[in-house]
C-alpha positions in Angstrom: 10.1 -20.9 30.3 10.9 -18.3 27.8 8.7 -17.4 24.8 11.4 -18.9 22.5 11.3 -22.1 24.5 7.5 -22.3 24.2 7.7 -21.8 20.5 10.2 -24.6 20.2 7.7 -27.0 21.8 4.8 -25.9 19.6 4.4 -26.4 15.8 5.7 -23.5 13.9 3.1 -21.3 12.3 3.0 -21.7 8.5 2.7 -18.4 6.8 2.2 -17.4 3.2 3.1 -13.9 2.1 2.2 -12.8 -1.5 3.9 -9.8 -3.0 6.7 -9.9 -0.5 9.0 -7.7 -2.5 6.8 -4.6 -2.3 7.3 -1.7 0.2 4.9 -3.2 2.8 5.9 -6.8 1.9 9.5 -6.0 2.6 8.6 -4.8 6.1 6.5 -7.9 6.7 9.3 -10.2 5.8 11.8 -8.2 7.9 9.5 -8.6 10.9 9.1 -12.3 10.3 12.8 -12.7 9.8 13.5 -11.3 13.3 11.9 -14.5 14.7 12.5 -16.8 11.8 12.7 -19.9 14.0 9.1 -19.4 15.0 7.6 -19.6 11.5 7.7 -21.5 8.3 7.3 -18.8 5.6 6.4 -19.1 2.0 6.8 -16.1 -0.3 4.9 -16.0 -3.6 6.2 -13.4 -5.9 7.0 -12.8 -9.6 10.1 -14.2 -11.3 11.9 -11.0 -12.2 15.5 -9.9 -11.6 14.2 -7.1 -9.3 12.2 -9.4 -7.2 15.0 -11.9 -6.9 17.4 -9.1 -5.8 15.0 -7.8 -3.1 14.3 -11.3 -1.8 17.8 -12.7 -1.9 18.4 -12.4 1.9 15.4 -14.6 2.6 16.1 -17.5 0.2 18.0 -19.5 2.8 15.4 -19.4 5.5 12.1 -18.9 3.7 10.6 -20.9 0.8 10.5 -18.7 -2.2 7.9 -19.6 -4.9 8.4 -17.7 -8.1 5.4 -17.3 -10.4 2.2 -15.4 -11.2 -0.8 -15.3 -8.9 -3.0 -15.8 -11.9 -1.4 -19.3 -12.5 -3.6 -21.7 -10.6 -0.9 -24.4 -10.3 1.6 -22.0 -8.8 -1.0 -20.7 -6.4 -2.0 -24.2 -5.2 1.7 -24.9 -4.5 1.8 -21.7 -2.4 -1.5 -22.3 -0.6 -1.0 -25.9 0.5 -0.6 -26.4 4.2 -0.6 -22.9 5.5 -2.1 -21.4 8.7 -2.0 -17.7 7.9 -2.0 -15.7 4.7 -0.9 -12.1 4.2 -2.1 -11.2 0.7 -0.3 -8.2 -0.6 0.2 -9.0 -4.3 -1.4 -6.5 -6.6 -1.0 -4.3 -9.6 -1.0 -0.7 -8.2 -1.3 2.7 -9.7 -0.2 4.1 -12.1 0.0 0.7 -13.9 -3.4 -0.3 -12.6 -5.1 2.7 -14.1 -3.2 2.5 -17.4 -3.8 -1.2 -17.8 -7.2 -2.0 -16.1 -7.4 -5.4 -17.7 -4.1 -6.4 -16.1 -5.3 -5.0 -12.8 -8.5 -7.0 -13.0 -6.6 -10.2 -13.9 -4.1 -9.9 -11.0 -6.1 -8.1 -8.3 -9.4 -9.8 -8.7 -8.8 -13.1 -10.6 -5.6 -13.6 -8.7 -7.3 -13.2 -5.4 -10.1 -15.6 -6.5 -7.4 -18.1 -7.4 -5.9 -17.8 -4.0 -9.2 -18.1 -2.1 -10.1 -21.3 -4.1 -6.7 -22.8 -3.5 -6.9 -22.1 0.3 -10.5 -23.4 0.6 -9.3 -26.6 -1.1 -5.9 -27.1 0.5 -5.8 -25.0 3.7 -9.5 -24.5 4.7 -8.6 -23.5 8.2 -6.2 -20.8 7.2 -6.7 -17.2 8.2 -6.8 -14.8 5.2 -5.5 -11.2 5.9 -6.2 -9.0 2.9 -4.7 -5.5 2.2 -7.3 -3.3 0.6 -7.0 0.4 0.1 -8.7 3.6 1.3 -8.9 4.6 -2.4 -12.2 2.9 -2.4 -13.7 5.8 -0.6 -12.8 8.2 -3.4 -12.4 11.9 -3.4 -12.6 13.4 0.1 -11.2 16.9 -0.3 -14.5 18.5 0.7 -15.3 15.9 3.4 -12.0 14.7 4.8 -13.1 12.6 7.8 -13.5 9.0 6.8 -14.8 5.9 8.6 -14.9 2.3 7.6 -18.7 2.4 7.2 -18.6 5.2 4.6 -19.9 4.6 1.0 -17.5 3.1 -1.4 -17.3 5.7 -4.2 -14.0 5.3 -6.1 -12.7 8.4 -8.0 -13.4 8.6 -11.7 -10.8 6.5 -13.6 -9.5 4.8 -10.4 -9.6 1.2 -11.7 -7.3 0.1 -8.9 -10.0 1.0 -6.3 -12.6 -0.8 -8.3 -10.6 -4.0 -8.3 -10.1 -3.7 -4.5 -13.8 -3.5 -4.0 -14.4 -6.6 -6.1 -11.7 -8.5 -4.2 -13.2 -7.5 -0.9 -16.5 -9.0 -2.0 -14.8 -12.3 -2.9 -13.1 -12.5 0.5 -16.3 -11.7 2.4 -18.1 -14.4 0.4 -15.5 -17.1 1.0 -15.5 -19.9 3.5 -12.2 -18.8 5.0 -11.6 -16.9 8.2 -10.6 -13.4 7.1 -10.0 -9.8 8.0 -9.5 -6.8 5.6 -7.1 -3.9 6.3 -7.8 -0.8 4.1 -4.4 0.9 3.9 -4.0 4.6 3.9 -1.1 6.3 2.0 1.9 4.2 3.0 5.2 6.0 3.2 8.6 4.4 3.2 12.1 5.8 3.0 12.4 4.4 -0.5 9.2 6.3 -1.7 9.9 7.8 -5.1 8.7 11.2 -6.4 6.4 9.5 -8.9 4.7 12.0 -11.3 1.4 10.4 -10.1 1.8 12.7 -7.1 0.3 15.5 -9.3 -3.0 13.7 -9.3 -3.6 14.5 -5.6 -4.9 18.0 -4.8 -2.6 20.0 -2.6 -5.5 20.7 -0.2 -6.1 17.0 0.5 -6.1 16.1 4.1 -3.5 13.3 4.6 -3.0 10.8 7.3 -0.1 8.5 6.4 1.2 5.3 7.9 4.8 4.2 7.6 5.7 1.0 5.8 7.5 0.0 9.0 4.4 0.3 11.2 2.2 -1.4 8.5 4.5 -4.4 8.2 4.5 -4.7 12.0 0.7 -4.6 12.1 0.4 -7.4 9.5 2.6 -9.7 11.6 1.0 -8.7 14.9 -2.4 -9.7 13.4 -1.2 -13.3 13.7 -1.7 -13.1 17.5 -5.1 -11.4 17.4 -7.1 -13.5 14.9 -10.2 -13.8 17.1 -10.3 -10.0 17.6 -10.1 -9.1 13.9 -11.9 -12.1 12.3 -14.7 -11.1 10.0 -14.0 -7.4 10.4 -12.8 -4.6 8.2 -10.5 -1.9 9.5 -8.9 1.3 8.2 -5.1 1.1 8.8 -3.5 4.5 9.3 -1.0 6.3 11.4 -3.3 8.2 13.7 -3.3 11.8 14.9 0.5 12.1 14.9 0.5 11.3 11.2 -2.0 13.9 10.0 -1.1 16.8 7.8 -2.1 18.3 4.5 -0.7 17.2 1.2 0.8 20.6 0.6 2.6 20.6 3.9 3.8 17.0 3.4 5.2 17.8 0.0 6.9 20.9 1.3 8.7 18.8 4.0 9.7 16.0 1.6 10.9 18.4 -1.1 13.2 20.3 1.3 14.6 17.1 2.7 15.4 15.7 -0.7 17.0 19.0 -1.8 14.2 20.1 -4.1 13.5 23.3 -2.1 10.0 24.9 -2.6 7.0 23.1 -4.1 6.9 25.4 -7.1 5.2 24.2 -10.3 3.2 25.7 -13.2 -0.4 26.6 -12.5 -2.7 23.5 -13.1 0.1 21.1 -12.5 -1.9 19.6 -9.6 -5.4 18.3 -9.8 -8.2 20.0 -7.9 -10.3 17.0 -7.3 -10.9 13.2 -7.8 -8.2 11.7 -5.6 -8.5 9.8 -2.4 -7.1 10.2 1.2 -8.2 12.0 4.3 -8.3 11.7 8.1 -9.8 8.6 9.8 -12.3 8.8 12.6 -11.6 5.2 13.4 -7.8 4.9 13.1 -7.6 4.1 16.8 -9.7 0.9 16.6 -7.1 -1.3 14.8 -4.3 0.3 16.8 -6.1 -0.6 20.1 -5.8 -4.3 19.1 -2.4 -4.4 17.4 -0.6 -1.4 18.9 1.3 -0.7 15.7 1.3 3.1 15.6 4.8 3.8 16.7 5.9 6.3 14.0 4.9 9.9 13.6 5.3 12.4 10.8 8.2 13.9 12.6 10.0 10.6 13.1 9.3 9.8 9.4 10.9 13.1 8.3 13.9 12.4 10.6 14.5 9.0 9.1 14.1 10.4 5.6 16.5 13.3 6.4 19.2 10.9 7.7 18.8 8.7 4.6 19.1 11.7 2.2 22.3 13.2 3.6 25.3 13.2 1.3 26.3 13.8 -2.3 22.9 12.7 -3.7 21.0 15.5 -2.0 23.7 18.1 -3.1 23.3 16.9 -6.7 19.5 17.1 -6.5 19.7 20.6 -5.0 22.0 21.8 -7.7 19.6 20.6 -10.4 16.3 21.1 -8.6 14.9 23.4 -11.2 15.7 21.0 -14.0 14.2 18.1 -12.0 11.0 20.1 -11.4 10.6 21.0 -15.0 11.0 17.3 -15.9 8.4 16.2 -13.3 6.0 18.9 -14.5 6.1 17.5 -18.0 4.8 14.2 -16.5 1.8 15.8 -14.8 -1.3 14.2 -16.2 -3.6 17.1 -15.1 -1.4 19.7 -16.7 -1.1 17.7 -20.0 -4.9 17.4 -20.0 -5.4 21.2 -19.5 -2.8 22.2 -22.2 -4.3 19.7 -24.7 -7.9 20.7 -23.9 -8.8 17.1 -23.2 -12.4 17.7 -22.0 -12.8 14.2 -20.4 -9.6 14.5 -18.3 -10.1 18.1 -17.5 -13.5 17.2 -16.0 -11.8 14.4 -14.1 -9.0 16.6 -12.6 -10.5 20.1 -12.3 -13.5 22.0 -11.1 -12.8 24.6 -13.9 -14.1 24.4 -17.4 -12.1 23.7 -20.6 -9.7 26.6 -21.4 -10.7 28.8 -24.3 
């Protein structure tokens, strides 16, 4: 009997995915869609034109619930009669840091809503939560990270604070649960957001691809006993380690932006997360998801970037860099003499 035939005889696993339109959520849904006859999938996401566009291909086969995770009635509709939950919905940086009240409402209160609804309507469900390695804080000087390290979010990182609070809610719940703390997740659609100036160039960086991360989330379905009640760092492993300076250099050249040349003080010197993980193999030994490497990521990015778009970017690379530099929060703080933000971003003192 084939695996497909076995699944036809057994009840289909009922899965809820929150935040399915995000970079990781899109990969989770793509994995589930490969075997759509095995699962009954609900997707809870916001009712916006962008979300509807991204989820359009799934509307026929999956049950799309449009609404806010802070709405208890909507959440109860989503949480009823499910076996497994992949909770990805969150307000992320830079919005989370610019609007901490919204981040608290969605990331903490929304998670509380979901837990309560599951305890009431699907008490046997397994809850898989995506946290963040940002909760470890600045590790430029001590780059090796393990899951037992102190949780010391960087100054001003309200997103990390909400992730810590949400983790506490989950650990105190009556549900079966596991927490994956995600490293820097890179996809081929990753944008050159001005937030990238907040990371010091000397940061040690161990990425994971969005493709591998989505695969890990779905593979967790089949390893619930092994991950239950445990917290893991999810990262790409040794083949995905580099420095932020080297990573940017590769990405800039692939995109047609040439060298990473910006004004002095454009990049922060401290107070941003990321590093290498001493325990990145632990989760991989269970889920076997580390398929991509930095080199394979660069190759995919290179293939995606070929054509007229790269030639246009290359022709205007100086103009684009000047535009990006004007968005640098560290540089703006230095030029304006903002003592609070200068202390946040630099070891140096306020310019005279």
